[in-house]
ROBADO-242734 format. One record per atom (N, C-alpha, C, O): residue in three letters; residue number from 0; x, z, y; atom name. Coordinates in steps of 0.02 Angstrom, whole numbers. Each point is the difference from the previous one (the first is absolute). Last residue first. Layout:
N
+-------+------+--------+--------+--------+------+
| mitor | tiro |     c1 |     c3 |     c2 | loke |
+-------+------+--------+--------+--------+------+
|   ALA |  NUM |      X |      Z |      Y |   CA |
...
+-------+------+--------+--------+--------+------+
This chain:
79
+-------+------+--------+--------+--------+------+
| mitor | tiro |     c1 |     c3 |     c2 | loke |
+-------+------+--------+--------+--------+------+
|   ASP |   78 |    995 |  -2094 |    437 |    N |
|   ASP |   78 |     66 |    -19 |    -29 |   CA |
|   ASP |   78 |     53 |     45 |     22 |    C |
|   ASP |   78 |     58 |     -9 |    -19 |    O |
|   ALA |   77 |   -318 |     84 |    -16 |    N |
|   ALA |   77 |     43 |    -32 |     50 |   CA |
|   ALA |   77 |     67 |    -16 |    -33 |    C |
|   ALA |   77 |     23 |     35 |    -45 |    O |
|   ARG |   76 |   -257 |    -24 |    -98 |    N |
|   ARG |   76 |     53 |     42 |     29 |   CA |
|   ARG |   76 |     42 |    -39 |     49 |    C |
|   ARG |   76 |      8 |    -61 |     -6 |    O |
|   MET |   75 |   -199 |     -6 |   -140 |    N |
|   MET |   75 |     -9 |      4 |     72 |   CA |
|   MET |   75 |     54 |     43 |     33 |    C |
|   MET |   75 |     -6 |     17 |     59 |    O |
|   ASP |   74 |    -59 |   -171 |   -292 |    N |
|   ASP |   74 |     46 |     52 |     23 |   CA |
|   ASP |   74 |     -1 |      1 |     76 |    C |
|   ASP |   74 |     22 |    -48 |     32 |    O |
|   PRO |   73 |   -236 |    -32 |   -185 |    N |
|   PRO |   73 |     63 |    -22 |     30 |   CA |
|   PRO |   73 |     41 |     60 |     24 |    C |
|   PRO |   73 |    -26 |     52 |     18 |    O |
|   GLY |   72 |   -132 |     -9 |   -224 |    N |
|   GLY |   72 |    -11 |    -29 |     65 |   CA |
|   GLY |   72 |     67 |    -20 |     29 |    C |
|   GLY |   72 |     53 |     13 |    -29 |    O |
|   SER |   71 |   -171 |    149 |   -173 |    N |
|   SER |   71 |     30 |    -66 |      3 |   CA |
|   SER |   71 |    -18 |    -32 |     68 |    C |
|   SER |   71 |    -58 |     -9 |     16 |    O |
|   ILE |   70 |     87 |    273 |   -112 |    N |
|   ILE |   70 |    -39 |    -46 |     41 |   CA |
|   ILE |   70 |     35 |    -68 |      2 |    C |
|   ILE |   70 |     59 |     -5 |     18 |    O |
|   ARG |   69 |     36 |    197 |   -124 |    N |
|   ARG |   69 |    -50 |    -33 |    -41 |   CA |
|   ARG |   69 |    -39 |    -52 |     39 |    C |
|   ARG |   69 |    -29 |    -46 |    -30 |    O |
|   ASP |   68 |    192 |    191 |    129 |    N |
|   ASP |   68 |     33 |    -50 |    -41 |   CA |
|   ASP |   68 |    -49 |    -38 |    -43 |    C |
|   ASP |   68 |     14 |    -56 |    -22 |    O |
|   ARG |   67 |    -82 |    238 |    159 |    N |
|   ARG |   67 |     14 |    -58 |     42 |   CA |
|   ARG |   67 |     37 |    -54 |    -39 |    C |
|   ARG |   67 |     -1 |    -58 |     20 |    O |
|   GLU |   66 |    -52 |    265 |   -128 |    N |
|   GLU |   66 |    -61 |    -37 |     16 |   CA |
|   GLU |   66 |     16 |    -62 |     42 |    C |
|   GLU |   66 |    -31 |    -53 |    -10 |    O |
|   ARG |   65 |    219 |    139 |   -158 |    N |
|   ARG |   65 |    -37 |     29 |     56 |   CA |
|   ARG |   65 |    -59 |    -45 |     18 |    C |
|   ARG |   65 |     -2 |    -58 |    -19 |    O |
|   PRO |   64 |    115 |     86 |   -230 |    N |
|   PRO |   64 |      0 |    -40 |     61 |   CA |
|   PRO |   64 |    -41 |     34 |     54 |    C |
|   PRO |   64 |    -52 |     30 |    -13 |    O |
|   THR |   63 |    191 |    103 |   -176 |    N |
|   THR |   63 |    -67 |    -30 |      9 |   CA |
|   THR |   63 |      1 |    -40 |     65 |    C |
|   THR |   63 |     28 |     23 |     49 |    O |
|   THR |   62 |    182 |     35 |   -223 |    N |
|   THR |   62 |    -32 |     15 |     64 |   CA |
|   THR |   62 |    -68 |    -33 |      2 |    C |
|   THR |   62 |    -10 |    -53 |    -30 |    O |
|   THR |   61 |    195 |    151 |   -168 |    N |
|   THR |   61 |    -43 |    -54 |     23 |   CA |
|   THR |   61 |    -32 |     22 |     66 |    C |
|   THR |   61 |    -14 |     59 |     11 |    O |
|   ARG |   60 |    160 |     88 |   -118 |    N |
|   ARG |   60 |     35 |    -63 |     -6 |   CA |
|   ARG |   60 |    -41 |    -59 |     25 |    C |
|   ARG |   60 |     27 |    -52 |     19 |    O |
|   ARG |   59 |   -101 |    284 |    -38 |    N |
|   ARG |   59 |     36 |    -15 |     62 |   CA |
|   ARG |   59 |     39 |    -66 |     -4 |    C |
|   ARG |   59 |     26 |    -23 |     51 |    O |
|   ASP |   58 |   -257 |    126 |   -163 |    N |
|   ASP |   58 |     64 |    -27 |    -23 |   CA |
|   ASP |   58 |     37 |    -25 |     62 |    C |
|   ASP |   58 |    -23 |    -46 |     33 |    O |
|   ILE |   57 |   -162 |    247 |    -37 |    N |
|   ILE |   57 |     13 |    -69 |     21 |   CA |
|   ILE |   57 |     69 |    -21 |    -26 |    C |
|   ILE |   57 |     49 |     36 |      9 |    O |
|   ALA |   56 |   -129 |    188 |    -36 |    N |
|   ALA |   56 |    -31 |    -46 |    -48 |   CA |
|   ALA |   56 |     14 |    -73 |     18 |    C |
|   ALA |   56 |     -4 |    -43 |    -44 |    O |
|   GLN |   55 |     75 |    227 |    182 |    N |
|   GLN |   55 |     40 |     -3 |    -62 |   CA |
|   GLN |   55 |    -28 |    -50 |    -49 |    C |
|   GLN |   55 |     37 |    -28 |    -41 |    O |
|   ALA |   54 |   -154 |     68 |    242 |    N |
|   ALA |   54 |     65 |    -30 |     16 |   CA |
|   ALA |   54 |     43 |     -5 |    -62 |    C |
|   ALA |   54 |     37 |    -49 |     -7 |    O |
|   ASP |   53 |   -244 |    159 |    -11 |    N |
|   ASP |   53 |     -9 |    -72 |     10 |   CA |
|   ASP |   53 |     66 |    -35 |     15 |    C |
|   ASP |   53 |     12 |    -55 |    -25 |    O |
|   ARG |   52 |    -10 |    289 |      8 |    N |
|   ARG |   52 |    -13 |    -31 |    -66 |   CA |
|   ARG |   52 |    -10 |    -75 |      6 |    C |
|   ARG |   52 |     25 |    -38 |    -41 |    O |
|   LEU |   51 |     -2 |    161 |    240 |    N |
|   LEU |   51 |     63 |     -2 |    -37 |   CA |
|   LEU |   51 |     -8 |    -31 |    -68 |    C |
|   LEU |   51 |     42 |    -38 |    -23 |    O |
|   GLY |   50 |   -235 |     73 |    151 |    N |
|   GLY |   50 |     42 |    -51 |     31 |   CA |
|   GLY |   50 |     67 |     -6 |    -35 |    C |
|   GLY |   50 |     25 |    -56 |     -9 |    O |
|   ASP |   49 |   -172 |    227 |    -56 |    N |
|   ASP |   49 |    -25 |    -65 |    -23 |   CA |
|   ASP |   49 |     41 |    -57 |     30 |    C |
|   ASP |   49 |     12 |    -50 |    -33 |    O |
|   ARG |   48 |     40 |    268 |    104 |    N |
|   ARG |   48 |     15 |     -7 |    -71 |   CA |
|   ARG |   48 |    -23 |    -68 |    -26 |    C |
|   ARG |   48 |     37 |    -34 |    -36 |    O |
|   ILE |   47 |    -92 |     92 |    255 |    N |
|   ILE |   47 |     71 |    -13 |     -5 |   CA |
|   ILE |   47 |     20 |    -11 |    -73 |    C |
|   ILE |   47 |     40 |    -44 |    -16 |    O |
|   ALA |   46 |   -260 |    109 |     57 |    N |
|   ALA |   46 |     11 |    -67 |     28 |   CA |
|   ALA |   46 |     73 |    -19 |     -5 |    C |
|   ALA |   46 |     16 |    -57 |    -18 |    O |
|   TYR |   45 |    -81 |    275 |    -46 |    N |
|   TYR |   45 |    -20 |    -50 |    -49 |   CA |
|   TYR |   45 |      9 |    -71 |     26 |    C |
|   TYR |   45 |     15 |    -45 |    -40 |    O |
|   ARG |   44 |     37 |    222 |    187 |    N |
|   ARG |   44 |     41 |      6 |    -59 |   CA |
|   ARG |   44 |    -17 |    -54 |    -52 |    C |
|   ARG |   44 |     44 |    -33 |    -27 |    O |
|   LEU |   43 |   -176 |     55 |    223 |    N |
|   LEU |   43 |     65 |    -32 |     13 |   CA |
|   LEU |   43 |     45 |      2 |    -62 |    C |
|   LEU |   43 |     35 |    -48 |    -14 |    O |
|   THR |   42 |   -243 |    159 |      0 |    N |
|   THR |   42 |    -10 |    -72 |      9 |   CA |
|   THR |   42 |     66 |    -36 |     10 |    C |
|   THR |   42 |     14 |    -51 |    -31 |    O |
|   ILE |   41 |    -14 |    287 |     21 |    N |
|   ILE |   41 |    -14 |    -29 |    -66 |   CA |
|   ILE |   41 |     -7 |    -76 |      5 |    C |
|   ILE |   41 |     26 |    -37 |    -42 |    O |
|   TYR |   40 |      1 |    156 |    243 |    N |
|   TYR |   40 |     61 |      3 |    -41 |   CA |
|   TYR |   40 |    -11 |    -33 |    -67 |    C |
|   TYR |   40 |     42 |    -39 |    -23 |    O |
|   LEU |   39 |   -228 |     62 |    164 |    N |
|   LEU |   39 |     47 |    -49 |     27 |   CA |
|   LEU |   39 |     64 |     -2 |    -41 |    C |
|   LEU |   39 |     25 |    -54 |    -15 |    O |
|   LEU |   38 |   -183 |    220 |    -36 |    N |
|   LEU |   38 |    -24 |    -66 |    -21 |   CA |
|   LEU |   38 |     46 |    -56 |     25 |    C |
|   LEU |   38 |     12 |    -49 |    -35 |    O |
|   ALA |   37 |     36 |    266 |    107 |    N |
|   ALA |   37 |      9 |     -4 |    -73 |   CA |
|   ALA |   37 |    -22 |    -68 |    -26 |    C |
|   ALA |   37 |     35 |    -30 |    -40 |    O |
|   PHE |   36 |    -72 |     81 |    267 |    N |
|   PHE |   36 |     70 |    -16 |    -14 |   CA |
|   PHE |   36 |     15 |     -2 |    -74 |    C |
|   PHE |   36 |     45 |    -37 |    -22 |    O |
|   PHE |   35 |   -266 |     93 |     88 |    N |
|   PHE |   35 |     18 |    -67 |     25 |   CA |
|   PHE |   35 |     72 |    -17 |    -18 |    C |
|   PHE |   35 |     13 |    -54 |    -25 |    O |
|   ILE |   34 |    -89 |    272 |    -21 |    N |
|   ILE |   34 |    -29 |    -48 |    -47 |   CA |
|   ILE |   34 |     19 |    -71 |     21 |    C |
|   ILE |   34 |     18 |    -41 |    -42 |    O |
|   ALA |   33 |     44 |    214 |    186 |    N |
|   ALA |   33 |     38 |      4 |    -62 |   CA |
|   ALA |   33 |    -25 |    -51 |    -51 |    C |
|   ALA |   33 |     40 |    -32 |    -34 |    O |
|   THR |   32 |   -159 |     55 |    236 |    N |
|   THR |   32 |     66 |    -31 |     12 |   CA |
|   THR |   32 |     42 |      1 |    -64 |    C |
|   THR |   32 |     33 |    -50 |    -16 |    O |
|   GLY |   31 |   -241 |    160 |     11 |    N |
|   GLY |   31 |     -9 |    -72 |      5 |   CA |
|   GLY |   31 |     65 |    -37 |     11 |    C |
|   GLY |   31 |     11 |    -53 |    -29 |    O |
|   ILE |   30 |     -7 |    289 |     30 |    N |
|   ILE |   30 |    -16 |    -24 |    -67 |   CA |
|   ILE |   30 |     -8 |    -76 |      1 |    C |
|   ILE |   30 |     26 |    -35 |    -44 |    O |
|   ALA |   29 |      5 |    141 |    250 |    N |
|   ALA |   29 |     61 |      4 |    -40 |   CA |
|   ALA |   29 |    -12 |    -27 |    -70 |    C |
|   ALA |   29 |     42 |    -36 |    -27 |    O |
|   THR |   28 |   -228 |     53 |    169 |    N |
|   THR |   28 |     46 |    -52 |     24 |   CA |
|   THR |   28 |     64 |     -1 |    -41 |    C |
|   THR |   28 |     26 |    -53 |    -17 |    O |
|   TRP |   27 |   -181 |    223 |    -25 |    N |
|   TRP |   27 |    -24 |    -64 |    -25 |   CA |
|   TRP |   27 |     43 |    -58 |     23 |    C |
|   TRP |   27 |     11 |    -48 |    -37 |    O |
|   VAL |   26 |     40 |    264 |    120 |    N |
|   VAL |   26 |     11 |     -3 |    -73 |   CA |
|   VAL |   26 |    -22 |    -67 |    -28 |    C |
|   VAL |   26 |     36 |    -30 |    -39 |    O |
|   ILE |   25 |    -79 |     73 |    266 |    N |
|   ILE |   25 |     72 |     -8 |    -11 |   CA |
|   ILE |   25 |     15 |     -6 |    -75 |    C |
|   ILE |   25 |     41 |    -42 |    -21 |    O |
|   GLU |   24 |   -261 |     92 |     82 |    N |
|   GLU |   24 |     17 |    -69 |     17 |   CA |
|   GLU |   24 |     75 |    -14 |    -10 |    C |
|   GLU |   24 |     18 |    -54 |    -23 |    O |
|   ALA |   23 |    -98 |    273 |     -8 |    N |
|   ALA |   23 |    -24 |    -44 |    -54 |   CA |
|   ALA |   23 |     17 |    -73 |     15 |    C |
|   ALA |   23 |     18 |    -38 |    -45 |    O |
|   ILE |   22 |     31 |    197 |    211 |    N |
|   ILE |   22 |     45 |      8 |    -58 |   CA |
|   ILE |   22 |    -21 |    -45 |    -57 |    C |
|   ILE |   22 |     42 |    -31 |    -32 |    O |
|   PHE |   21 |   -183 |     37 |    220 |    N |
|   PHE |   21 |     64 |    -29 |     18 |   CA |
|   PHE |   21 |     49 |      3 |    -59 |    C |
|   PHE |   21 |     35 |    -49 |    -14 |    O |
|   ILE |   20 |   -242 |    157 |     -7 |    N |
|   ILE |   20 |     -9 |    -72 |     -2 |   CA |
|   ILE |   20 |     65 |    -36 |     15 |    C |
|   ILE |   20 |     17 |    -50 |    -31 |    O |
|   ARG |   19 |    -19 |    283 |     51 |    N |
|   ARG |   19 |     -7 |    -20 |    -71 |   CA |
|   ARG |   19 |     -8 |    -75 |     -6 |    C |
|   ARG |   19 |     29 |    -30 |    -45 |    O |
|   MET |   18 |    -26 |    121 |    261 |    N |
|   MET |   18 |     66 |      4 |    -30 |   CA |
|   MET |   18 |     -2 |    -20 |    -74 |    C |
|   MET |   18 |     46 |    -33 |    -25 |    O |
|   GLY |   17 |   -250 |     47 |    143 |    N |
|   GLY |   17 |     41 |    -56 |     23 |   CA |
|   GLY |   17 |     69 |      0 |    -30 |    C |
|   GLY |   17 |     27 |    -53 |    -17 |    O |
|   LEU |   16 |   -167 |    235 |    -28 |    N |
|   LEU |   16 |    -26 |    -60 |    -33 |   CA |
|   LEU |   16 |     41 |    -61 |     20 |    C |
|   LEU |   16 |     16 |    -42 |    -42 |    O |
|   MET |   15 |     30 |    243 |    151 |    N |
|   MET |   15 |     22 |      4 |    -70 |   CA |
|   MET |   15 |    -22 |    -62 |    -38 |    C |
|   MET |   15 |     38 |    -27 |    -40 |    O |
|   GLU |   14 |   -113 |     47 |    260 |    N |
|   GLU |   14 |     73 |    -10 |     -1 |   CA |
|   GLU |   14 |     27 |      1 |    -70 |    C |
|   GLU |   14 |     42 |    -41 |    -18 |    O |
|   PHE |   13 |   -269 |     93 |     49 |    N |
|   PHE |   13 |     13 |    -71 |     10 |   CA |
|   PHE |   13 |     75 |    -16 |      2 |    C |
|   PHE |   13 |     21 |    -52 |    -25 |    O |
|   HIS |   12 |    -85 |    279 |      9 |    N |
|   HIS |   12 |    -21 |    -35 |    -60 |   CA |
|   HIS |   12 |     13 |    -75 |      6 |    C |
|   HIS |   12 |     25 |    -31 |    -47 |    O |
|   GLU |   11 |     15 |    166 |    234 |    N |
|   GLU |   11 |     51 |     11 |    -51 |   CA |
|   GLU |   11 |    -18 |    -36 |    -65 |    C |
|   GLU |   11 |     44 |    -28 |    -33 |    O |
|   ILE |   10 |   -204 |     25 |    204 |    N |
|   ILE |   10 |     58 |    -40 |     20 |   CA |
|   ILE |   10 |     56 |      8 |    -51 |    C |
|   ILE |   10 |     31 |    -50 |    -18 |    O |
|   ILE |    9 |   -219 |    183 |    -12 |    N |
|   ILE |    9 |    -18 |    -70 |    -13 |   CA |
|   ILE |    9 |     59 |    -45 |     18 |    C |
|   ILE |    9 |     16 |    -47 |    -38 |    O |
|   LYS |    8 |      5 |    274 |     89 |    N |
|   LYS |    8 |      1 |    -10 |    -73 |   CA |
|   LYS |    8 |    -15 |    -72 |    -18 |    C |
|   LYS |    8 |     31 |    -29 |    -44 |    O |
|   GLN |    7 |    -51 |     92 |    271 |    N |
|   GLN |    7 |     71 |      1 |    -21 |   CA |
|   GLN |    7 |      6 |    -12 |    -75 |    C |
|   GLN |    7 |     45 |    -36 |    -21 |    O |
|   THR |    6 |   -259 |     63 |    112 |    N |
|   THR |    6 |     28 |    -65 |     19 |   CA |
|   THR |    6 |     73 |     -5 |    -21 |    C |
|   THR |    6 |     22 |    -53 |    -23 |    O |
|   GLN |    5 |   -127 |    258 |     -6 |    N |
|   GLN |    5 |    -28 |    -48 |    -47 |   CA |
|   GLN |    5 |     27 |    -70 |     15 |    C |
|   GLN |    5 |     17 |    -38 |    -46 |    O |
|   ARG |    4 |     40 |    209 |    194 |    N |
|   ARG |    4 |     33 |     11 |    -65 |   CA |
|   ARG |    4 |    -25 |    -50 |    -52 |    C |
|   ARG |    4 |     39 |    -25 |    -40 |    O |
|   ASP |    3 |   -142 |     22 |    250 |    N |
|   ASP |    3 |     69 |    -22 |      7 |   CA |
|   ASP |    3 |     38 |      9 |    -66 |    C |
|   ASP |    3 |     40 |    -44 |    -19 |    O |
|   THR |    2 |   -261 |    123 |     36 |    N |
|   THR |    2 |      2 |    -73 |     -7 |   CA |
|   THR |    2 |     71 |    -26 |      8 |    C |
|   THR |    2 |     18 |    -51 |    -30 |    O |
|   GLY |    1 |    -60 |    282 |     61 |    N |
|   GLY |    1 |    -11 |    -20 |    -69 |   CA |
|   GLY |    1 |      4 |    -75 |    -10 |    C |
|   GLY |    1 |     26 |    -23 |    -51 |    O |
|   MET |    0 |    -18 |    132 |    267 |    N |
|   MET |    0 |     64 |     -1 |    -36 |   CA |
|   MET |    0 |     -8 |    -24 |    -72 |    C |
|   MET |    0 |     46 |    -28 |    -28 |    O |
+-------+------+--------+--------+--------+------+
């Protein structure tokens, strides 16, 4: 009977250890997800801000030629 009780304690110890590892993994996953979305938010915020600044800096009265308009060659469009 003594070995059954000792085996039971070892099994309980491993169950407790497994539960602690499971909880730690959930916590680290939540922290990693929060950091990922925080960095994504900051990146998008600054990218949108820079895009808006660039759009405001362009003089809208003048247009820049498109790449296909710069190419000198015969007009191959259909009539």
